[in-house]
N, C-alpha and C positions, 0 to 999 in steps of 0.2 A: 504494500500500500504506500503510495507517495504521500508526502507530508502536506498538510494544509497550514500555510504560514501566514500569520497576520503581520503585515509590514507597516501598517498605519491604521488609524481609526477607520473602520468600515472595510478596508481593503484586505481581502484574503486571497492568497495565491497557492494553488495546488501545484507542487513542484514535480511535474511529470518527468523532468530530467533525472529523477531518482530511479527510474525504471532501468532494468537491464537494457543495454544498448543506448542508454542515456537520453531517451526521448519517449514521448507518448506513443510513437509509432510502433513500439514493441508490442503494445497490447493487441493491435489489429494483426500484426505479423504473426504473433504466436497463436492467436485465435484461429486465423485462416490456416496456418500450417498444421496445427494439431487436428483440426477438423478434417483436413485433406488426408492426413496420415490415417486417421481413424476410419475413413470411408474407402481407403485404398487408392485414392487419386495420386498420392505420393507414396512411392515404394522405396524405403530406405535402401541405399546401395545401388539403386537403379535410376531413380528420378533426380533431376536437377531442377531447382526452383529458378525461375527467370522473372525479372521485374525491371521496370523503368522507375527511377527514383532520383530525388535530389540528394539523397544520402541517408536521412534518418530512417526511412523504411528499410533501407538496406542493412543498417546496423541491427535493426530489430529482427530482420530475416536471418542474419548470421547467428544471432543468439537463439532464435526459435528453431533453426534448422540443425544446429550443431547437436542438439539433444537427440536428434533422430539420425545423425550421420548423413545428412543431405547437403549436397553442394549448392552454391548460390552463384548465379550469373546475373550481373547487373548492367543496365545501360543507363549512364548518368550524363545528363546534358553538360556541355563544357562550360556553361555559365555558372554552374553551381560550385560550391566551395572546393578548391583544389585540395585543401587540407583533408576534407572528408573523403575525397576520392583516393588520395594516397593512403589514408588510414584503413579504408575498406579493403584495399588490396593487401596491405600489410597483415590485416587480420584474417585474410583467407578468401575474400570474395574475388571472383573472376570478373573483371570489368571488360565487357564485350563491346565490339564495334567502335573502337577508338578511331580507327582510320575513317570509318563511315561517318562518324560524328564530325570529324575534322573536315570531311568533304561536304558537309552540309545536311546530312540526314538527321532526322529527329530521333530521340530515344525511342519513340513509339515505332518508327520505321525500322530501327535496328532490332527491336524485339520481334517485330513481325517477320523480318528476314530470318532470324534465328529459329522462330517457330516453323516457318515454311521449310527450312532446310535442316531441321533437327536430325533427321535420319542420316543425311549425308554428313552431318557434323558429328555423328556418333552420340547423339544426345537423346534423352527422353525427358522432355520438359513438362513442368507444371507451372503455369502462368498464374501467379497470385493476383495480378491485375487489380491493384489497390483502387483504381479509379472506376472500377465496375463491380467490385465485390462487396455486396452489402453486409457481409459479415463484419466488416470494419465498424459499421454503425452499431451492431450488436455488441461488439467488444467494448465499445465505450459506454454503451447503455448498461451492460451487465457488470462492468468493472469500474471504469473511471467515474461514471455517473453515480453508481451505487455506493462507491467509496465516499464520494463527495457528500452524498445525502447522509451517510452514517456520520461523517466528520462534522457536518453542520448540526445534526441533531444532538451530538454529544457536547456541543458548546454550552456554557452556562447561560449565554444570552440567546439561546436557541429560539428561533421563531420559524415560521414557514413562509417567509417572504425573502426573496433574494434577487439581485441583479447579476446576470451572467454575461461576461464580456469575453468574446473569443473571435478568432479569425477562422478562415476556411481555405484549405487546399482541396482536399476531397470533400470536406464538410462532414466527415464521419464523426469527429469528436464533438463538434458544435451540436450536431443533431442528436447524437447518442446521449450526451450529457443533458441536453434540454429534455429529452424524452424521459430520462431517469428522474429528473426533478418533477416532471409532470406525473410520472408513475407514483411518486412518493407524496403527491398532494401539495407540493409547494406552489405558492403564488410567485411567479417569476416574470421578470422583464429581461429580454435579451438584447445585447448590442453587438452587432457584427462589425469587426474592425477591418478596414481596407486601407491600403496605401493611397496617398493622395494621387489623384488622376485615374483611379480604378473604380469601376462600377460594374460588379459582376451581374447584377440584375439586368443591366442593359447590354452586357457583353463588351464592355469597354475596359481595356487594360493598357497600362503604361509600363515602361521600364522602371523597375524599382529594386531596392536592395533588401527588402524584407522577405527573405526566402521562406517558402512554405505556405504563404497565403496569396490569394489572387494570382494564381500561377499561369495565367494566360488562357484558361478555359473556365467556364462556369463550374463551380463545385458540384459534382454529380449527386452527392448525397445531402446537399444543403436543402433542408425543408424550409422554404421561404415562409410558410405558415407559422414557423417558430421564431422568425426574425422580427423583432418589434421596431428596431431602428438600426441605422448604419452610421458609423462615425469613421472619418478618415484621419490618418496621421502622416506627418512628414518625418523624414529620417532624423532631423534634428531633435524632434520630440522623442523619438525612439531611443536615441543615444542618451539623451538626458534622463529618461526613465530607467534605462539600463544601469547607468551610473548611480542613480538615486536608490534603486532597489539593492544594489550591491552594498551601498553604505548603510542601508537599513538592516540587511540580513546576512551579508557576507556571501551571497549567492550571485554568481555572474551568469545571467540568462542570455539566451539568443535574441535575435532581432524581432522575430514574430512574437516571442514572449514579452519583450519589452514594449512592443506596440500595444499589446493587451494592457499592460500595466500603465502605459501613458494614457490610454483612454479611460481606464478605471480612475486614475487621478483626476482627469478632466471632469468625470461624472461626479466625483466627490466634491470637487471645487464648485461645481454648479449648484450643489445642494438640492438637486431635484429628487433625490431618494434619501433624504436625511435619515440617518439611523438604520437604514437597510444595508445588510452586508452586500458588498460588491465583490463578486468572486470571479477569478479568472484562472487560466492555466499557464504555467511556464513550461513550454513544450520541450526545450532543449537548452544546452549550455551555450554561452557566448564565446567559448574558446574556439568554436569552429570558424568564427567570422572576424574579419580584419577591419570592418568599417570604423570601429572606434579609433583606429590608428590614423585614419585618413581625414577625419572630421573633428574639428575643435568645437567642443560643446560650450 
């Protein structure tokens, strides 16, 4: 169970970087892999898992698959953290299609090529397909969200009203946690965080450095019926929140996590939900990213 950290009055952060693989993506990866092994879609010693990822899901897959003796092939876009790519290789993942990616192919196209040619390549693949596999939502509903509910109910100031702040890549964690709060009878408001210049609802995306959210496609598992409002953040706000959270807690979170914390701080400052817990997720560590070195806050 990841910790629920109170970093300021009203603001609570669930530190999902506590998970194996150091991010919330481990939950969906393990859930999907364990189910596939149980039903025979993954055969240890024969099957290789394949996925396209920005990195965090890859770390989760490595941890989930090693328990079953299953190899992992990953296609990672060249715009994502070089540090993550290097470490994934060091830890045992096989990064596929490097030359293809350098020539302009997308990670999706690299994966499709390998699926089409798997027999010629001597592979038997299972595609976890995080952007199409709804088990990711259930992982966060049954695990992340259920844990959060339990942690909130154990607090001395426990009530059944909360503000949930989060971003969306696939939308699995945002939707899964929201559903868990609803399952438990909480009254909740949700705030979706997007980088400045992005509007997923309209299909509008801009280049940004907040990896893991608004990733260029509309989040397939984001239930817009559970989104009450959207707030955008600038990189300067993200880096300021990243530094602030470290000084409050000693925990250095990643950019998308800091974006959530920045919006939580803005909500608290506006006093629109005075006295109501503002809860968000810290998805991963800031040690993956170098933006703090390039921008003076």
